[in-house]
SEDO-656559 format. One record per atom (N, C-alpha, C, O): chain; atom name; x, y, z. Coordinates in nm, 3 decimals, padded with zeros to 5 digits. Each point is the difference from the previous one (the first is absolute). Example, Ala and Ser with C-alpha at 12.3 -4.5 7.8 and 13.67 -1.06 7.14 Angstrom:
<rs>
ch at x y z
A N 01.319 -00.569 00.780
A CA -00.089 00.119 00.000
A C 00.090 00.120 00.000
A O 00.104 -00.002 00.066
A N -00.139 00.107 -00.138
A CA 00.082 00.119 00.006
A C -00.077 00.109 00.073
A O 00.051 00.111 00.017
</rs>
This chain:
<rs>
ch at x y z
A N 01.806 -03.242 02.977
A CA -00.144 00.014 -00.001
A C -00.064 -00.135 -00.032
A O 00.059 -00.083 -00.070
A N -00.176 00.064 00.120
A CA -00.073 -00.124 -00.024
A C -00.109 00.023 -00.104
A O -00.083 00.090 00.018
A N 00.082 -00.168 -00.126
A CA -00.106 00.017 -00.098
A C -00.134 -00.045 00.056
A O -00.010 -00.108 00.059
A N -00.093 00.189 -00.078
A CA -00.135 -00.033 00.043
A C -00.098 00.036 -00.112
A O 00.030 00.084 -00.085
A N -00.145 -00.148 00.088
A CA -00.103 00.023 -00.102
A C -00.038 00.149 -00.003
A O -00.023 00.062 00.104
A N 00.018 -00.008 -00.226
A CA -00.040 00.138 -00.019
A C 00.114 00.098 -00.013
A O -00.021 00.114 -00.041
A N 00.143 -00.155 00.076
A CA 00.116 00.089 -00.011
A C 00.037 00.018 -00.147
A O -00.022 -00.088 -00.082
A N 00.078 00.205 00.052
A CA 00.047 00.030 -00.135
A C 00.150 -00.027 -00.006
A O 00.075 00.045 00.087
A N -00.033 -00.118 -00.189
A CA 00.142 -00.028 -00.024
A C 00.030 00.032 -00.146
A O -00.090 00.032 -00.077
A N 00.216 -00.040 00.040
A CA 00.041 00.015 -00.140
A C 00.023 -00.139 -00.058
A O 00.053 -00.088 00.067
A N -00.095 00.071 -00.192
A CA 00.019 -00.129 -00.068
A C 00.067 00.026 -00.134
A O -00.043 00.085 -00.078
A N 00.150 -00.160 00.052
A CA 00.075 00.013 -00.125
A C -00.042 -00.113 -00.094
A O 00.015 -00.117 00.033
A N -00.066 00.153 -00.151
A CA -00.053 -00.098 -00.096
A C 00.113 -00.085 -00.060
A O 00.104 00.053 -00.039
A N -00.126 -00.185 00.031
A CA 00.094 -00.091 -00.066
A C -00.043 -00.020 -00.145
A O -00.108 00.045 -00.040
A N 00.191 -00.112 -00.040
A CA -00.036 -00.032 -00.139
A C -00.130 -00.080 -00.005
A O -00.089 00.030 -00.080
A N 00.078 -00.131 00.166
A CA -00.121 -00.084 00.002
A C -00.123 00.082 00.039
A O -00.107 -00.018 -00.058
A N 00.122 00.108 00.155
A CA -00.111 00.087 00.041
A C -00.049 00.085 -00.116
A O -00.120 00.010 -00.025
A N 00.214 00.050 -00.046
A CA -00.035 00.088 -00.112
A C -00.074 -00.079 -00.108
A O -00.101 00.046 -00.053
A N 00.152 -00.164 00.020
A CA -00.066 -00.084 -00.101
A C -00.142 -00.034 00.043
A O -00.094 00.015 -00.078
A N 00.079 -00.061 00.202
A CA -00.132 -00.039 00.050
A C -00.094 00.119 00.010
A O -00.117 -00.010 -00.037
A N 00.166 00.123 00.086
A CA -00.084 00.119 00.014
A C -00.047 00.050 -00.136
A O -00.117 00.035 -00.016
A N 00.207 -00.033 -00.081
A CA -00.039 00.047 -00.134
A C -00.104 -00.093 -00.063
A O -00.091 00.046 -00.068
A N 00.105 -00.178 00.089
A CA -00.099 -00.094 -00.052
A C -00.136 00.023 00.065
A O -00.102 00.002 -00.068
A N 00.101 00.014 00.201
A CA -00.125 00.023 00.072
A C -00.065 00.131 -00.044
A O -00.122 00.006 -00.017
A N 00.202 00.097 00.000
A CA -00.053 00.131 -00.035
A C -00.054 00.004 -00.142
A O -00.096 00.072 -00.028
A N 00.156 -00.148 -00.063
A CA -00.050 -00.004 -00.138
A C -00.144 -00.048 -00.005
A O -00.078 00.043 -00.085
A N 00.042 -00.134 00.177
A CA -00.136 -00.053 00.003
A C -00.099 00.101 00.058
A O -00.119 -00.009 -00.028
A N 00.167 00.102 00.108
A CA -00.088 00.096 00.067
A C -00.021 00.125 -00.083
A O -00.113 00.046 -00.018
A N 00.221 00.010 -00.033
A CA -00.008 00.129 -00.068
A C 00.127 00.020 -00.082
A O 00.104 -00.058 00.030
A N -00.114 00.139 -00.130
A CA 00.119 00.033 -00.079
A C 00.085 00.098 00.081
A O -00.044 00.111 00.028
A N 00.161 -00.152 00.009
A CA 00.088 00.083 00.083
A C 00.102 00.069 -00.088
A O 00.064 -00.064 -00.084
A N -00.048 00.192 00.102
A CA 00.101 00.074 -00.074
A C 00.139 -00.047 00.043
A O 00.021 -00.031 00.117
A N 00.072 00.026 -00.210
A CA 00.135 -00.050 00.029
A C 00.068 00.080 00.111
A O 00.073 -00.058 00.081
A N -00.096 00.189 -00.076
A CA 00.067 00.080 00.104
A C -00.054 -00.030 00.140
A O 00.066 00.035 00.098
A N -00.182 -00.097 -00.087
A CA -00.054 -00.040 00.130
A C 00.030 -00.146 00.034
A O -00.023 -00.043 00.113
A N 00.074 -00.031 -00.208
A CA 00.024 -00.143 00.021
A C 00.114 -00.021 00.099
A O 00.097 00.075 00.000
A N -00.108 -00.178 00.085
A CA 00.108 -00.027 00.095
A C 00.129 -00.040 -00.070
A O -00.002 -00.060 -00.108
A N 00.114 00.095 00.170
A CA 00.133 -00.031 -00.054
A C 00.078 -00.080 00.105
A O -00.020 00.018 00.120
A N 00.107 -00.105 -00.165
A CA 00.085 -00.077 00.090
A C 00.086 00.096 00.083
A O 00.060 00.093 -00.054
A N -00.055 -00.117 00.185
A CA 00.081 00.082 00.090
A C -00.070 00.124 00.050
A O 00.051 00.066 00.091
A N -00.165 -00.032 -00.149
A CA -00.073 00.118 00.044
A C -00.061 -00.026 00.138
A O -00.046 -00.110 00.028
A N 00.047 00.212 00.057
A CA -00.052 -00.013 00.135
A C -00.139 00.062 00.009
A O -00.024 00.110 -00.051
A N -00.066 -00.181 00.116
A CA -00.137 00.046 00.021
A C -00.036 -00.012 00.147
A O 00.059 -00.080 00.073
A N -00.156 00.160 -00.030
A CA -00.057 -00.017 00.133
A C -00.081 -00.129 00.000
A O -00.061 -00.037 -00.100
A N 00.061 -00.031 00.214
A CA -00.076 -00.124 00.013
A C -00.058 -00.009 00.140
A O 00.062 00.044 00.097
A N -00.180 -00.100 -00.087
A CA -00.066 -00.019 00.129
A C 00.017 -00.146 00.041
A O -00.024 -00.091 -00.080
A N 00.066 00.068 00.204
A CA 00.011 -00.136 00.053
A C -00.140 -00.055 00.023
A O -00.079 00.059 00.075
A N 00.047 -00.171 -00.139
A CA -00.133 -00.060 00.016
A C 00.001 -00.119 00.097
A O -00.104 -00.032 00.058
A N 00.219 -00.032 -00.041
A CA 00.013 -00.105 00.103
A C 00.148 -00.025 00.027
A O 00.086 00.026 -00.084
A N -00.060 -00.078 00.204
A CA 00.136 -00.031 00.043
A C 00.004 -00.148 00.032
A O -00.082 -00.051 00.076
A N 00.180 -00.020 -00.136
A CA 00.011 -00.145 00.016
A C 00.139 -00.036 00.052
A O 00.097 00.073 -00.024
A N -00.088 -00.182 00.094
A CA 00.131 -00.048 00.042
A C 00.048 00.061 00.130
A O -00.077 00.059 00.075
A N 00.204 -00.074 -00.051
A CA 00.064 00.045 00.124
A C 00.019 00.152 -00.003
A O 00.034 00.056 -00.104
A N -00.055 00.009 00.216
A CA 00.010 00.147 00.005
A C 00.139 00.053 -00.029
A O 00.015 00.114 -00.044
A N 00.090 -00.196 00.069
A CA 00.136 00.046 -00.030
A C 00.026 00.005 -00.151
A O 00.078 00.083 -00.046
A N -00.141 -00.171 -00.031
A CA 00.016 -00.006 -00.146
A C -00.134 -00.031 -00.065
A O -00.018 -00.107 -00.059
A N -00.079 00.201 00.070
A CA -00.133 -00.031 -00.053
A C -00.009 00.011 -00.152
A O 00.073 00.077 -00.063
A N -00.161 -00.155 00.007
A CA -00.046 00.021 -00.137
A C -00.126 00.084 00.013
A O -00.082 -00.024 00.089
A N 00.065 00.120 -00.176
A CA -00.122 00.079 00.005
A C -00.067 -00.001 -00.136
A O 00.066 -00.008 -00.104
A N -00.197 00.018 00.105
A CA -00.077 00.017 -00.123
A C -00.026 00.148 -00.017
A O -00.031 00.070 00.096
A N 00.043 -00.023 -00.220
A CA -00.012 00.143 -00.028
A C -00.101 00.027 -00.109
A O -00.016 -00.079 -00.093
A N -00.052 00.191 00.105
A CA -00.080 00.057 -00.109
A C 00.081 00.120 -00.047
A O 00.002 00.103 00.066
A N 00.064 -00.117 -00.181
A CA 00.090 00.101 -00.054
A C -00.084 00.102 -00.078
A O -00.079 -00.038 -00.086
A N 00.097 00.166 00.118
A CA -00.077 00.107 -00.064
A C 00.077 00.052 -00.121
A O 00.094 00.080 00.014
A N -00.134 -00.125 -00.131
A CA 00.066 00.042 -00.124
A C -00.048 00.140 -00.038
A O -00.092 00.053 00.062
A N 00.153 00.005 -00.163
A CA -00.038 00.133 -00.046
A C -00.141 -00.002 -00.058
A O -00.035 -00.091 -00.075
A N -00.045 00.188 00.109
A CA -00.137 00.006 -00.047
A C -00.090 -00.087 00.086
A O 00.033 -00.028 00.115
A N -00.146 -00.016 -00.169
A CA -00.097 -00.077 00.079
A C 00.030 -00.150 00.004
A O -00.093 -00.081 00.006
A N 00.219 00.044 -00.010
A CA 00.038 -00.140 -00.011
A C 00.070 -00.048 00.126
A O 00.065 00.078 00.070
A N -00.079 -00.208 -00.041
A CA 00.075 -00.060 00.109
A C 00.044 -00.140 -00.041
A O -00.039 -00.051 -00.106
A N 00.120 -00.010 00.192
A CA 00.063 -00.128 -00.031
A C 00.019 -00.075 00.131
A O 00.047 00.058 00.098
A N -00.082 -00.186 -00.094
A CA 00.017 -00.081 00.120
A C 00.136 -00.069 -00.004
A O 00.032 -00.070 -00.096
A N 00.048 00.092 00.200
A CA 00.133 -00.062 00.011
A C 00.002 -00.086 00.126
A O 00.019 00.053 00.109
A N -00.038 -00.185 -00.122
A CA -00.006 -00.088 00.117
A C 00.137 -00.046 00.048
A O 00.095 -00.013 -00.078
A N -00.086 -00.010 00.209
A CA 00.117 -00.063 00.064
A C 00.131 00.067 -00.037
A O 00.088 -00.063 -00.057
A N -00.075 00.190 00.088
A CA 00.121 00.076 -00.033
A C 00.083 00.024 00.125
A O -00.052 00.021 00.109
A N 00.183 -00.024 -00.128
A CA 00.095 00.021 00.109
A C 00.051 00.144 -00.003
A O -00.009 00.069 -00.102
A N 00.062 -00.026 00.214
A CA 00.058 00.134 00.010
A C 00.139 00.001 -00.064
A O 00.076 -00.095 00.017
A N -00.044 00.201 -00.089
A CA 00.131 00.013 -00.062
A C 00.002 00.113 -00.100
A O -00.098 00.073 -00.014
A N 00.210 -00.058 -00.055
A CA 00.017 00.111 -00.094
A C -00.005 -00.043 -00.147
A O 00.008 00.085 -00.089
A N -00.021 -00.213 00.063
A CA 00.000 -00.052 -00.137
A C -00.140 00.004 -00.060
A O -00.098 00.008 00.074
A N 00.087 -00.012 -00.208
A CA -00.132 -00.011 -00.061
A C -00.074 -00.123 00.053
A O 00.059 -00.106 00.021
A N -00.189 00.122 00.002
A CA -00.082 -00.107 00.056
A C -00.002 00.000 00.152
A O -00.052 -00.093 00.061
A N 00.109 00.197 00.000
A CA 00.007 00.010 00.146
A C -00.057 00.134 00.045
A O -00.010 00.095 -00.077
A N -00.029 -00.090 00.206
A CA -00.054 00.123 00.056
A C 00.100 00.062 00.097
A O 00.090 -00.068 00.050
A N -00.108 00.198 -00.022
A CA 00.084 00.069 00.098
A C -00.082 00.110 00.066
A O -00.103 00.043 -00.052
A N 00.150 00.001 00.167
A CA -00.066 00.111 00.068
A C 00.035 00.130 -00.074
A O 00.113 00.015 -00.048
A N -00.208 00.077 00.038
A CA 00.030 00.129 -00.064
A C 00.107 00.076 00.080
A O 00.005 -00.010 00.123
A N 00.077 00.083 -00.194
A CA 00.099 00.085 00.068
A C -00.073 00.116 00.067
A O -00.101 00.049 -00.050
A N 00.153 -00.008 00.164
A CA -00.058 00.116 00.069
A C 00.078 00.123 -00.045
A O 00.123 00.005 00.009
A N -00.195 00.094 -00.058
A CA 00.060 00.124 -00.043
A C -00.030 00.106 00.105
A O -00.114 00.019 00.040
A N 00.220 00.050 00.005
A CA -00.021 00.101 00.103
A C 00.032 00.138 -00.051
A O -00.011 00.098 00.074
</rs>
């Protein structure tokens, strides 16, 4: 599949993402610990732009955290490791 703007993908939070997201969220609102992002946790994310070569693109994502929160994840590659995005599994 080819990533395009507006598509929904899965994004796995890295240690750096969690640290940055928690810092950003502290400035906005007091977030309950059970809603706080965790390393390795997967969230839905919207592709906001596609950069680079179509065979191995970097994409920018708006990650939809639990509750009314989101997180910007720029220049991410496809893969299964934390800090990477993947296509959602199809359940039949």
